[in-house]
TORKOL-4160 file (C-alpha; in steps of 0.2 Angstrom, whole numbers, padded with zeros to 4 digits, m for minus):
413
<pt num="1" X="0122" Y="0085" Z="0012"/>
<pt num="2" X="0113" Y="0078" Z="0028"/>
<pt num="3" X="0096" Y="0085" Z="0021"/>
<pt num="4" X="0098" Y="0075" Z="0004"/>
<pt num="5" X="0090" Y="0059" Z="0011"/>
<pt num="6" X="0075" Y="0068" Z="0019"/>
<pt num="7" X="0073" Y="0079" Z="0004"/>
<pt num="8" X="0073" Y="0064" Z="m0008"/>
<pt num="9" X="0061" Y="0054" Z="0004"/>
<pt num="10" X="0049" Y="0068" Z="0004"/>
<pt num="11" X="0049" Y="0069" Z="m0015"/>
<pt num="12" X="0045" Y="0050" Z="m0016"/>
<pt num="13" X="0030" Y="0053" Z="m0005"/>
<pt num="14" X="0024" Y="0068" Z="m0016"/>
<pt num="15" X="0026" Y="0058" Z="m0032"/>
<pt num="16" X="0013" Y="0045" Z="m0025"/>
<pt num="17" X="0000" Y="0058" Z="m0020"/>
<pt num="18" X="m0008" Y="0063" Z="m0036"/>
<pt num="19" X="m0016" Y="0053" Z="m0050"/>
<pt num="20" X="m0022" Y="0064" Z="m0064"/>
<pt num="21" X="m0037" Y="0059" Z="m0073"/>
<pt num="22" X="m0048" Y="0064" Z="m0088"/>
<pt num="23" X="m0067" Y="0064" Z="m0086"/>
<pt num="24" X="m0073" Y="0051" Z="m0099"/>
<pt num="25" X="m0087" Y="0055" Z="m0111"/>
<pt num="26" X="m0103" Y="0045" Z="m0111"/>
<pt num="27" X="m0103" Y="0028" Z="m0120"/>
<pt num="28" X="m0113" Y="0027" Z="m0136"/>
<pt num="29" X="m0118" Y="0009" Z="m0140"/>
<pt num="30" X="m0122" Y="0013" Z="m0158"/>
<pt num="31" X="m0103" Y="0014" Z="m0161"/>
<pt num="32" X="m0102" Y="m0004" Z="m0160"/>
<pt num="33" X="m0115" Y="m0007" Z="m0173"/>
<pt num="34" X="m0104" Y="0003" Z="m0185"/>
<pt num="35" X="m0089" Y="m0007" Z="m0182"/>
<pt num="36" X="m0099" Y="m0023" Z="m0186"/>
<pt num="37" X="m0107" Y="m0016" Z="m0201"/>
<pt num="38" X="m0105" Y="m0028" Z="m0217"/>
<pt num="39" X="m0102" Y="m0012" Z="m0228"/>
<pt num="40" X="m0084" Y="m0009" Z="m0228"/>
<pt num="41" X="m0087" Y="0010" Z="m0231"/>
<pt num="42" X="m0096" Y="0011" Z="m0214"/>
<pt num="43" X="m0083" Y="0000" Z="m0205"/>
<pt num="44" X="m0069" Y="0011" Z="m0211"/>
<pt num="45" X="m0075" Y="0026" Z="m0201"/>
<pt num="46" X="m0079" Y="0016" Z="m0186"/>
<pt num="47" X="m0062" Y="0017" Z="m0178"/>
<pt num="48" X="m0062" Y="0036" Z="m0177"/>
<pt num="49" X="m0079" Y="0035" Z="m0168"/>
<pt num="50" X="m0072" Y="0022" Z="m0156"/>
<pt num="51" X="m0057" Y="0033" Z="m0151"/>
<pt num="52" X="m0066" Y="0043" Z="m0138"/>
<pt num="53" X="m0076" Y="0030" Z="m0131"/>
<pt num="54" X="m0069" Y="0026" Z="m0113"/>
<pt num="55" X="m0078" Y="0009" Z="m0112"/>
<pt num="56" X="m0066" Y="m0006" Z="m0113"/>
<pt num="57" X="m0077" Y="m0014" Z="m0126"/>
<pt num="58" X="m0073" Y="0000" Z="m0138"/>
<pt num="59" X="m0054" Y="m0004" Z="m0136"/>
<pt num="60" X="m0058" Y="m0022" Z="m0138"/>
<pt num="61" X="m0068" Y="m0018" Z="m0154"/>
<pt num="62" X="m0053" Y="m0008" Z="m0161"/>
<pt num="63" X="m0042" Y="m0024" Z="m0158"/>
<pt num="64" X="m0054" Y="m0034" Z="m0168"/>
<pt num="65" X="m0054" Y="m0022" Z="m0182"/>
<pt num="66" X="m0035" Y="m0020" Z="m0182"/>
<pt num="67" X="m0032" Y="m0039" Z="m0182"/>
<pt num="68" X="m0046" Y="m0048" Z="m0190"/>
<pt num="69" X="m0055" Y="m0036" Z="m0202"/>
<pt num="70" X="m0054" Y="m0043" Z="m0220"/>
<pt num="71" X="m0051" Y="m0026" Z="m0227"/>
<pt num="72" X="m0034" Y="m0019" Z="m0226"/>
<pt num="73" X="m0040" Y="m0001" Z="m0225"/>
<pt num="74" X="m0051" Y="m0004" Z="m0210"/>
<pt num="75" X="m0036" Y="m0013" Z="m0201"/>
<pt num="76" X="m0025" Y="0002" Z="m0206"/>
<pt num="77" X="m0038" Y="0015" Z="m0199"/>
<pt num="78" X="m0040" Y="0004" Z="m0183"/>
<pt num="79" X="m0021" Y="0004" Z="m0180"/>
<pt num="80" X="m0021" Y="0023" Z="m0181"/>
<pt num="81" X="m0036" Y="0024" Z="m0169"/>
<pt num="82" X="m0027" Y="0013" Z="m0156"/>
<pt num="83" X="m0013" Y="0026" Z="m0155"/>
<pt num="84" X="m0025" Y="0040" Z="m0153"/>
<pt num="85" X="m0034" Y="0031" Z="m0139"/>
<pt num="86" X="m0018" Y="0033" Z="m0129"/>
<pt num="87" X="m0020" Y="0016" Z="m0120"/>
<pt num="88" X="m0003" Y="0008" Z="m0117"/>
<pt num="89" X="m0011" Y="m0008" Z="m0114"/>
<pt num="90" X="m0016" Y="m0009" Z="m0132"/>
<pt num="91" X="0002" Y="m0007" Z="m0138"/>
<pt num="92" X="0006" Y="m0026" Z="m0140"/>
<pt num="93" X="m0008" Y="m0026" Z="m0153"/>
<pt num="94" X="0001" Y="m0013" Z="m0163"/>
<pt num="95" X="0018" Y="m0022" Z="m0162"/>
<pt num="96" X="0010" Y="m0039" Z="m0167"/>
<pt num="97" X="0001" Y="m0031" Z="m0182"/>
<pt num="98" X="0017" Y="m0022" Z="m0187"/>
<pt num="99" X="0025" Y="m0039" Z="m0187"/>
<pt num="100" X="0013" Y="m0051" Z="m0195"/>
<pt num="101" X="m0001" Y="m0042" Z="m0205"/>
<pt num="102" X="0000" Y="m0048" Z="m0223"/>
<pt num="103" X="m0003" Y="m0030" Z="m0230"/>
<pt num="104" X="0013" Y="m0019" Z="m0230"/>
<pt num="105" X="0003" Y="m0003" Z="m0228"/>
<pt num="106" X="m0005" Y="m0010" Z="m0213"/>
<pt num="107" X="0012" Y="m0015" Z="m0206"/>
<pt num="108" X="0019" Y="0002" Z="m0209"/>
<pt num="109" X="0003" Y="0011" Z="m0201"/>
<pt num="110" X="0004" Y="m0001" Z="m0186"/>
<pt num="111" X="0023" Y="0003" Z="m0183"/>
<pt num="112" X="0020" Y="0022" Z="m0185"/>
<pt num="113" X="0005" Y="0020" Z="m0172"/>
<pt num="114" X="0017" Y="0011" Z="m0160"/>
<pt num="115" X="0029" Y="0026" Z="m0160"/>
<pt num="116" X="0015" Y="0038" Z="m0158"/>
<pt num="117" X="0008" Y="0028" Z="m0143"/>
<pt num="118" X="0026" Y="0026" Z="m0135"/>
<pt num="119" X="0025" Y="0042" Z="m0125"/>
<pt num="120" X="0009" Y="0037" Z="m0117"/>
<pt num="121" X="0018" Y="0022" Z="m0109"/>
<pt num="122" X="0030" Y="0034" Z="m0100"/>
<pt num="123" X="0023" Y="0040" Z="m0084"/>
<pt num="124" X="0029" Y="0057" Z="m0077"/>
<pt num="125" X="0030" Y="0050" Z="m0059"/>
<pt num="126" X="0039" Y="0035" Z="m0065"/>
<pt num="127" X="0052" Y="0046" Z="m0074"/>
<pt num="128" X="0054" Y="0057" Z="m0058"/>
<pt num="129" X="0055" Y="0041" Z="m0047"/>
<pt num="130" X="0069" Y="0034" Z="m0058"/>
<pt num="131" X="0079" Y="0050" Z="m0057"/>
<pt num="132" X="0076" Y="0051" Z="m0038"/>
<pt num="133" X="0084" Y="0034" Z="m0037"/>
<pt num="134" X="0098" Y="0038" Z="m0049"/>
<pt num="135" X="0102" Y="0055" Z="m0057"/>
<pt num="136" X="0098" Y="0054" Z="m0076"/>
<pt num="137" X="0089" Y="0037" Z="m0075"/>
<pt num="138" X="0073" Y="0045" Z="m0079"/>
<pt num="139" X="0080" Y="0053" Z="m0094"/>
<pt num="140" X="0086" Y="0036" Z="m0100"/>
<pt num="141" X="0069" Y="0029" Z="m0097"/>
<pt num="142" X="0062" Y="0043" Z="m0109"/>
<pt num="143" X="0076" Y="0038" Z="m0122"/>
<pt num="144" X="0085" Y="0054" Z="m0119"/>
<pt num="145" X="0101" Y="0044" Z="m0118"/>
<pt num="146" X="0114" Y="0058" Z="m0120"/>
<pt num="147" X="0106" Y="0069" Z="m0107"/>
<pt num="148" X="0104" Y="0055" Z="m0095"/>
<pt num="149" X="0122" Y="0049" Z="m0097"/>
<pt num="150" X="0128" Y="0067" Z="m0094"/>
<pt num="151" X="0117" Y="0070" Z="m0079"/>
<pt num="152" X="0122" Y="0053" Z="m0071"/>
<pt num="153" X="0141" Y="0056" Z="m0075"/>
<pt num="154" X="0141" Y="0074" Z="m0069"/>
<pt num="155" X="0131" Y="0071" Z="m0053"/>
<pt num="156" X="0141" Y="0055" Z="m0048"/>
<pt num="157" X="0158" Y="0065" Z="m0051"/>
<pt num="158" X="0152" Y="0080" Z="m0041"/>
<pt num="159" X="0144" Y="0071" Z="m0027"/>
<pt num="160" X="0158" Y="0058" Z="m0026"/>
<pt num="161" X="0172" Y="0070" Z="m0027"/>
<pt num="162" X="0163" Y="0082" Z="m0014"/>
<pt num="163" X="0160" Y="0068" Z="m0002"/>
<pt num="164" X="0178" Y="0061" Z="m0003"/>
<pt num="165" X="0185" Y="0079" Z="0000"/>
<pt num="166" X="0174" Y="0082" Z="0015"/>
<pt num="167" X="0179" Y="0065" Z="0022"/>
<pt num="168" X="0197" Y="0068" Z="0020"/>
<pt num="169" X="0196" Y="0087" Z="0025"/>
<pt num="170" X="0205" Y="0084" Z="0042"/>
<pt num="171" X="0218" Y="0072" Z="0037"/>
<pt num="172" X="0236" Y="0075" Z="0044"/>
<pt num="173" X="0250" Y="0075" Z="0031"/>
<pt num="174" X="0267" Y="0067" Z="0033"/>
<pt num="175" X="0275" Y="0083" Z="0038"/>
<pt num="176" X="0263" Y="0086" Z="0052"/>
<pt num="177" X="0253" Y="0100" Z="0044"/>
<pt num="178" X="0234" Y="0099" Z="0047"/>
<pt num="179" X="0224" Y="0106" Z="0032"/>
<pt num="180" X="0206" Y="0108" Z="0030"/>
<pt num="181" X="0207" Y="0117" Z="0013"/>
<pt num="182" X="0198" Y="0103" Z="0004"/>
<pt num="183" X="0182" Y="0106" Z="0015"/>
<pt num="184" X="0175" Y="0121" Z="0007"/>
<pt num="185" X="0179" Y="0114" Z="m0011"/>
<pt num="186" X="0171" Y="0098" Z="m0006"/>
<pt num="187" X="0156" Y="0107" Z="0001"/>
<pt num="188" X="0154" Y="0116" Z="m0016"/>
<pt num="189" X="0156" Y="0101" Z="m0026"/>
<pt num="190" X="0144" Y="0091" Z="m0016"/>
<pt num="191" X="0131" Y="0105" Z="m0016"/>
<pt num="192" X="0132" Y="0107" Z="m0035"/>
<pt num="193" X="0130" Y="0088" Z="m0037"/>
<pt num="194" X="0116" Y="0087" Z="m0026"/>
<pt num="195" X="0106" Y="0101" Z="m0034"/>
<pt num="196" X="0110" Y="0094" Z="m0052"/>
<pt num="197" X="0102" Y="0078" Z="m0045"/>
<pt num="198" X="0087" Y="0088" Z="m0039"/>
<pt num="199" X="0085" Y="0096" Z="m0056"/>
<pt num="200" X="0087" Y="0079" Z="m0065"/>
<pt num="201" X="0071" Y="0073" Z="m0055"/>
<pt num="202" X="0061" Y="0088" Z="m0061"/>
<pt num="203" X="0068" Y="0087" Z="m0079"/>
<pt num="204" X="0063" Y="0069" Z="m0081"/>
<pt num="205" X="0045" Y="0073" Z="m0074"/>
<pt num="206" X="0043" Y="0088" Z="m0085"/>
<pt num="207" X="0049" Y="0079" Z="m0101"/>
<pt num="208" X="0037" Y="0065" Z="m0098"/>
<pt num="209" X="0023" Y="0077" Z="m0096"/>
<pt num="210" X="0028" Y="0086" Z="m0111"/>
<pt num="211" X="0028" Y="0070" Z="m0121"/>
<pt num="212" X="0010" Y="0067" Z="m0116"/>
<pt num="213" X="0005" Y="0085" Z="m0119"/>
<pt num="214" X="0000" Y="0088" Z="m0101"/>
<pt num="215" X="m0015" Y="0077" Z="m0103"/>
<pt num="216" X="m0024" Y="0074" Z="m0087"/>
<pt num="217" X="m0017" Y="0089" Z="m0078"/>
<pt num="218" X="m0025" Y="0106" Z="m0075"/>
<pt num="219" X="m0009" Y="0116" Z="m0075"/>
<pt num="220" X="0003" Y="0116" Z="m0090"/>
<pt num="221" X="0021" Y="0111" Z="m0084"/>
<pt num="222" X="0035" Y="0124" Z="m0088"/>
<pt num="223" X="0045" Y="0121" Z="m0103"/>
<pt num="224" X="0060" Y="0131" Z="m0096"/>
<pt num="225" X="0077" Y="0122" Z="m0099"/>
<pt num="226" X="0092" Y="0122" Z="m0088"/>
<pt num="227" X="0101" Y="0137" Z="m0097"/>
<pt num="228" X="0086" Y="0148" Z="m0094"/>
<pt num="229" X="0085" Y="0144" Z="m0076"/>
<pt num="230" X="0104" Y="0146" Z="m0073"/>
<pt num="231" X="0103" Y="0164" Z="m0081"/>
<pt num="232" X="0086" Y="0169" Z="m0073"/>
<pt num="233" X="0094" Y="0179" Z="m0058"/>
<pt num="234" X="0103" Y="0190" Z="m0070"/>
<pt num="235" X="0090" Y="0192" Z="m0085"/>
<pt num="236" X="0082" Y="0210" Z="m0085"/>
<pt num="237" X="0066" Y="0202" Z="m0090"/>
<pt num="238" X="0065" Y="0192" Z="m0074"/>
<pt num="239" X="0073" Y="0206" Z="m0063"/>
<pt num="240" X="0060" Y="0219" Z="m0068"/>
<pt num="241" X="0046" Y="0208" Z="m0059"/>
<pt num="242" X="0040" Y="0215" Z="m0043"/>
<pt num="243" X="0042" Y="0198" Z="m0035"/>
<pt num="244" X="0061" Y="0200" Z="m0037"/>
<pt num="245" X="0064" Y="0219" Z="m0035"/>
<pt num="246" X="0052" Y="0221" Z="m0021"/>
<pt num="247" X="0050" Y="0204" Z="m0014"/>
<pt num="248" X="0068" Y="0200" Z="m0011"/>
<pt num="249" X="0072" Y="0215" Z="m0001"/>
<pt num="250" X="0057" Y="0212" Z="0010"/>
<pt num="251" X="0062" Y="0194" Z="0013"/>
<pt num="252" X="0080" Y="0199" Z="0016"/>
<pt num="253" X="0075" Y="0211" Z="0029"/>
<pt num="254" X="0065" Y="0198" Z="0038"/>
<pt num="255" X="0079" Y="0185" Z="0036"/>
<pt num="256" X="0092" Y="0197" Z="0044"/>
<pt num="257" X="0080" Y="0201" Z="0058"/>
<pt num="258" X="0076" Y="0183" Z="0061"/>
<pt num="259" X="0094" Y="0178" Z="0060"/>
<pt num="260" X="0099" Y="0191" Z="0073"/>
<pt num="261" X="0085" Y="0185" Z="0085"/>
<pt num="262" X="0089" Y="0167" Z="0082"/>
<pt num="263" X="0108" Y="0168" Z="0084"/>
<pt num="264" X="0114" Y="0162" Z="0101"/>
<pt num="265" X="0129" Y="0173" Z="0102"/>
<pt num="266" X="0126" Y="0186" Z="0089"/>
<pt num="267" X="0141" Y="0194" Z="0080"/>
<pt num="268" X="0145" Y="0206" Z="0093"/>
<pt num="269" X="0164" Y="0208" Z="0095"/>
<pt num="270" X="0169" Y="0200" Z="0079"/>
<pt num="271" X="0178" Y="0211" Z="0066"/>
<pt num="272" X="0169" Y="0216" Z="0051"/>
<pt num="273" X="0175" Y="0217" Z="0033"/>
<pt num="274" X="0180" Y="0235" Z="0037"/>
<pt num="275" X="0190" Y="0230" Z="0052"/>
<pt num="276" X="0202" Y="0217" Z="0043"/>
<pt num="277" X="0215" Y="0222" Z="0031"/>
<pt num="278" X="0216" Y="0205" Z="0023"/>
<pt num="279" X="0203" Y="0191" Z="0020"/>
<pt num="280" X="0207" Y="0172" Z="0021"/>
<pt num="281" X="0201" Y="0162" Z="0006"/>
<pt num="282" X="0205" Y="0143" Z="0005"/>
<pt num="283" X="0219" Y="0146" Z="0017"/>
<pt num="284" X="0227" Y="0160" Z="0007"/>
<pt num="285" X="0228" Y="0178" Z="0012"/>
<pt num="286" X="0221" Y="0191" Z="0000"/>
<pt num="287" X="0219" Y="0210" Z="0001"/>
<pt num="288" X="0202" Y="0215" Z="0007"/>
<pt num="289" X="0195" Y="0219" Z="m0010"/>
<pt num="290" X="0201" Y="0203" Z="m0018"/>
<pt num="291" X="0196" Y="0192" Z="m0004"/>
<pt num="292" X="0179" Y="0199" Z="m0003"/>
<pt num="293" X="0177" Y="0197" Z="m0022"/>
<pt num="294" X="0183" Y="0178" Z="m0021"/>
<pt num="295" X="0171" Y="0175" Z="m0007"/>
<pt num="296" X="0157" Y="0183" Z="m0016"/>
<pt num="297" X="0161" Y="0172" Z="m0031"/>
<pt num="298" X="0161" Y="0156" Z="m0020"/>
<pt num="299" X="0143" Y="0161" Z="m0014"/>
<pt num="300" X="0137" Y="0166" Z="m0031"/>
<pt num="301" X="0141" Y="0149" Z="m0039"/>
<pt num="302" X="0135" Y="0140" Z="m0024"/>
<pt num="303" X="0118" Y="0148" Z="m0023"/>
<pt num="304" X="0116" Y="0148" Z="m0042"/>
<pt num="305" X="0115" Y="0129" Z="m0041"/>
<pt num="306" X="0104" Y="0129" Z="m0025"/>
<pt num="307" X="0091" Y="0141" Z="m0033"/>
<pt num="308" X="0089" Y="0130" Z="m0048"/>
<pt num="309" X="0090" Y="0114" Z="m0039"/>
<pt num="310" X="0078" Y="0118" Z="m0025"/>
<pt num="311" X="0066" Y="0127" Z="m0035"/>
<pt num="312" X="0065" Y="0114" Z="m0049"/>
<pt num="313" X="0061" Y="0101" Z="m0035"/>
<pt num="314" X="0050" Y="0110" Z="m0023"/>
<pt num="315" X="0040" Y="0122" Z="m0035"/>
<pt num="316" X="0042" Y="0113" Z="m0052"/>
<pt num="317" X="0038" Y="0096" Z="m0046"/>
<pt num="318" X="0031" Y="0095" Z="m0028"/>
<pt num="319" X="0021" Y="0110" Z="m0028"/>
<pt num="320" X="0014" Y="0107" Z="m0045"/>
<pt num="321" X="0009" Y="0089" Z="m0040"/>
<pt num="322" X="0001" Y="0095" Z="m0024"/>
<pt num="323" X="m0009" Y="0109" Z="m0033"/>
<pt num="324" X="m0016" Y="0096" Z="m0044"/>
<pt num="325" X="m0023" Y="0087" Z="m0029"/>
<pt num="326" X="m0027" Y="0101" Z="m0016"/>
<pt num="327" X="m0028" Y="0117" Z="m0027"/>
<pt num="328" X="m0017" Y="0132" Z="m0028"/>
<pt num="329" X="m0019" Y="0137" Z="m0010"/>
<pt num="330" X="m0017" Y="0120" Z="m0003"/>
<pt num="331" X="m0003" Y="0115" Z="m0014"/>
<pt num="332" X="0007" Y="0131" Z="m0009"/>
<pt num="333" X="0004" Y="0128" Z="0009"/>
<pt num="334" X="0009" Y="0110" Z="0009"/>
<pt num="335" X="0024" Y="0112" Z="m0002"/>
<pt num="336" X="0030" Y="0127" Z="0009"/>
<pt num="337" X="0028" Y="0116" Z="0024"/>
<pt num="338" X="0039" Y="0102" Z="0016"/>
<pt num="339" X="0052" Y="0116" Z="0011"/>
<pt num="340" X="0053" Y="0122" Z="0029"/>
<pt num="341" X="0054" Y="0104" Z="0036"/>
<pt num="342" X="0068" Y="0098" Z="0026"/>
<pt num="343" X="0079" Y="0112" Z="0032"/>
<pt num="344" X="0077" Y="0106" Z="0050"/>
<pt num="345" X="0092" Y="0096" Z="0048"/>
<pt num="346" X="0103" Y="0111" Z="0045"/>
<pt num="347" X="0099" Y="0116" Z="0063"/>
<pt num="348" X="0101" Y="0100" Z="0072"/>
<pt num="349" X="0114" Y="0106" Z="0084"/>
<pt num="350" X="0104" Y="0121" Z="0089"/>
<pt num="351" X="0085" Y="0118" Z="0093"/>
<pt num="352" X="0082" Y="0136" Z="0098"/>
<pt num="353" X="0088" Y="0142" Z="0081"/>
<pt num="354" X="0078" Y="0129" Z="0072"/>
<pt num="355" X="0062" Y="0134" Z="0081"/>
<pt num="356" X="0064" Y="0151" Z="0074"/>
<pt num="357" X="0072" Y="0148" Z="0057"/>
<pt num="358" X="0062" Y="0133" Z="0050"/>
<pt num="359" X="0045" Y="0143" Z="0051"/>
<pt num="360" X="0054" Y="0157" Z="0043"/>
<pt num="361" X="0060" Y="0146" Z="0029"/>
<pt num="362" X="0043" Y="0139" Z="0026"/>
<pt num="363" X="0036" Y="0157" Z="0025"/>
<pt num="364" X="0049" Y="0161" Z="0012"/>
<pt num="365" X="0044" Y="0145" Z="0003"/>
<pt num="366" X="0026" Y="0151" Z="0002"/>
<pt num="367" X="0032" Y="0168" Z="m0006"/>
<pt num="368" X="0042" Y="0158" Z="m0019"/>
<pt num="369" X="0027" Y="0147" Z="m0022"/>
<pt num="370" X="0016" Y="0162" Z="m0024"/>
<pt num="371" X="0028" Y="0169" Z="m0037"/>
<pt num="372" X="0028" Y="0152" Z="m0046"/>
<pt num="373" X="0009" Y="0151" Z="m0047"/>
<pt num="374" X="0006" Y="0169" Z="m0051"/>
<pt num="375" X="0019" Y="0169" Z="m0066"/>
<pt num="376" X="0010" Y="0155" Z="m0075"/>
<pt num="377" X="0020" Y="0141" Z="m0066"/>
<pt num="378" X="0036" Y="0147" Z="m0073"/>
<pt num="379" X="0052" Y="0144" Z="m0063"/>
<pt num="380" X="0063" Y="0159" Z="m0068"/>
<pt num="381" X="0056" Y="0171" Z="m0055"/>
<pt num="382" X="0056" Y="0160" Z="m0040"/>
<pt num="383" X="0074" Y="0154" Z="m0045"/>
<pt num="384" X="0079" Y="0172" Z="m0046"/>
<pt num="385" X="0071" Y="0176" Z="m0029"/>
<pt num="386" X="0079" Y="0161" Z="m0021"/>
<pt num="387" X="0096" Y="0165" Z="m0027"/>
<pt num="388" X="0096" Y="0183" Z="m0022"/>
<pt num="389" X="0089" Y="0180" Z="m0005"/>
<pt num="390" X="0103" Y="0167" Z="m0001"/>
<pt num="391" X="0117" Y="0177" Z="m0009"/>
<pt num="392" X="0113" Y="0193" Z="m0001"/>
<pt num="393" X="0110" Y="0186" Z="0016"/>
<pt num="394" X="0127" Y="0177" Z="0015"/>
<pt num="395" X="0135" Y="0193" Z="0009"/>
<pt num="396" X="0128" Y="0202" Z="0024"/>
<pt num="397" X="0135" Y="0188" Z="0035"/>
<pt num="398" X="0152" Y="0189" Z="0026"/>
<pt num="399" X="0153" Y="0208" Z="0028"/>
<pt num="400" X="0149" Y="0207" Z="0046"/>
<pt num="401" X="0161" Y="0192" Z="0050"/>
<pt num="402" X="0173" Y="0188" Z="0037"/>
<pt num="403" X="0183" Y="0177" Z="0048"/>
<pt num="404" X="0170" Y="0164" Z="0050"/>
<pt num="405" X="0164" Y="0159" Z="0033"/>
<pt num="406" X="0164" Y="0141" Z="0025"/>
<pt num="407" X="0178" Y="0146" Z="0013"/>
<pt num="408" X="0190" Y="0152" Z="0027"/>
<pt num="409" X="0203" Y="0139" Z="0030"/>
<pt num="410" X="0216" Y="0139" Z="0044"/>
<pt num="411" X="0231" Y="0129" Z="0041"/>
<pt num="412" X="0240" Y="0124" Z="0057"/>
<pt num="413" X="0256" Y="0114" Z="0061"/>
């Protein structure tokens, strides 16, 4: 949880670095003559010609036609053209026309145009920023009230419950027994809540872009939803990718080697899973097989949320935005550097280990970024890679030293 503040601060910085733009077409002054033509049959076609004109005077002319033209058909056409112009600054004109125009058809057309223009008032970075400040608030900003309330409530419950359990983990009860059983449960809850928060930031950003049809962006944003990402590590269509079945073993071998080099004391002398008859899980003793299965379940659910949350945030949002500004290579490099940097806090008490581990994590991030870019900016493959790397690396550590895992609880009197 110490990394949350740094991660969220870096997201805020990334959100401010890109301003998508569309190259405007050249201005055609003749269009203004059509809008002022005394023949209504000429004026009625003027709005569709003014839509693509980026000059501010074209927008002003559409306002004039929508509010002042004597012919209702022209006002109706102008209202529709204002919506197609995708300029949120003209929305008050539509609201006013929908309220006071004397012709009911014009009022209906203006109201419909107002609804069509509404998504263009919703900025993807604003949506992400709101969810950065408060899980689910970006969804509320996009009128996704049910989803926003669910994300806000679930994130608050998980994070709040996890933090409280972690805080109270070492309390001494009245009978003198000291229990830390709540620590691994609190860690699990807080991690799930944190990664749901990360996903909510990406989800709000993605939904705002989808509403605007990805206008102004080079790369289309993925349409994958949460169920698709959660199931990604287990879907055959994802697992058959070489990025997964070949990339994960290579990364895992490197990770194990780097971990062995970075470890100050190593695992020498600690009994392995084959040396212990029973396994401690949350303070209860289980047979080797049952205990190993419970530990693996703990890691599977924990890293399932980590894979979805971190990939949504770092690849789905940060890398996507950076690629728009710096190109694919630059975007991957910068996003991977950020990915490695935010993990620095995990090794705050061991600078030697951090010196080796953080660059390794950055390289791992680059492989995830490459997979994301080379699969059409879809997240399923990088989510699967992230999950299996974390899960298998933890499985190796569990098998090598079952007595020193986050779910092992020693209750003392």
